[in-house]
C-alpha positions in Angstrom: -112.4 -5.2 132.5 -113.2 -5.4 136.2 -115.5 -8.1 137.6 -118.6 -7.3 139.6 -116.7 -8.5 142.7 -113.8 -6.1 142.0 -116.2 -3.3 141.5 -118.0 -4.0 144.8 -114.7 -4.2 146.6 -113.6 -0.9 145.2 -116.9 0.7 146.3 -116.5 -0.8 149.7 -113.0 0.6 150.0 -114.1 4.0 148.7 -116.8 4.2 151.5 -114.2 3.3 154.1 -111.8 5.9 152.8 -114.5 8.6 152.9 -115.7 7.6 156.3 -112.2 7.6 157.8 -109.3 10.0 157.9 -109.2 13.7 157.9 -111.9 15.9 156.3 -111.4 17.3 152.8 -110.8 20.8 154.3 -108.1 19.5 156.6 -106.4 17.7 153.6 -106.6 20.8 151.4 -105.0 22.9 154.2 -102.3 20.4 154.8 -101.5 20.1 151.1 -101.4 23.8 150.7 -99.0 24.2 153.6 -96.9 21.4 152.3 -96.7 22.9 148.9 -95.5 26.2 150.2 -92.8 24.5 152.2 -91.8 22.4 149.2 -91.6 25.5 147.0 -89.6 27.3 149.7 -87.1 24.4 149.6 -86.5 24.9 145.9 -88.7 21.9 145.1 -86.1 19.5 146.6 -87.0 15.9 147.2 -85.6 12.9 149.0 -83.4 10.3 147.3 -85.0 7.4 145.5 -84.1 4.8 148.2 -85.6 7.0 150.9 -88.8 7.3 148.9 -88.9 3.5 148.4 -88.2 2.9 152.1 -91.0 5.3 153.2 -93.5 3.6 150.8 -92.5 0.2 152.0 -93.1 1.2 155.6 -96.5 2.6 154.7 -97.5 -0.5 152.8 -96.9 -2.5 156.0 -99.1 -0.2 158.1 -102.7 -0.9 159.0 -103.7 2.7 157.9 -102.3 2.3 154.3 -104.9 1.6 151.6 -103.1 0.5 148.5 -106.2 1.1 146.3 -106.9 4.5 147.7 -106.5 7.7 145.7 -107.5 6.0 142.4 -104.9 3.2 142.9 -102.0 5.5 144.0 -102.3 4.6 147.6 -103.7 6.5 150.6 -103.0 6.8 154.3 -106.3 6.6 156.2 -104.7 8.4 159.1 -103.5 11.6 157.4 -105.0 11.3 153.9 -101.7 11.5 152.1 -100.7 9.6 149.0 -97.4 8.6 147.5 -96.4 12.1 146.7 -95.8 12.9 150.4 -93.1 10.2 150.4 -90.9 12.4 148.1 -91.1 15.5 150.3 -88.1 15.9 152.7 -90.0 18.2 155.1 -92.9 15.6 155.6 -93.2 12.9 158.2 -95.5 10.1 159.1 -98.4 11.2 161.4 -97.7 8.2 163.7 -93.9 8.5 163.5 -93.0 5.5 161.4 -90.7 7.7 159.3 -89.5 11.2 159.6 -88.0 14.2 157.9 -84.9 13.5 155.7 -81.9 15.3 154.2 -82.5 17.2 150.9 -81.6 16.3 147.4 -81.8 18.8 144.5 -84.5 18.3 141.9 -83.7 16.1 138.9 -82.5 17.9 135.8 -85.0 18.2 133.0 
């Protein structure tokens, strides 16, 4: 169970996240465009070590909010979460990491 202090901190962070970053319409448009590109690539993704490297870079950035997106992390600059780190066609909006070579999707 969360303490009152933790609840207050989560509310404070939520207000910051809402007040900063791109609008919801901008994020929806970017997510749709990214999804189309991802589908066009055959749902390819970057290798595990690249994902982890991207995430580590973001975690060191002042724009990264680890508790954003319901605890999945959020960039306050572009609004992305951890899912973006898997997509080879994506890049950091402030050029801390870029596009990567493709890897086929994992077998199911």
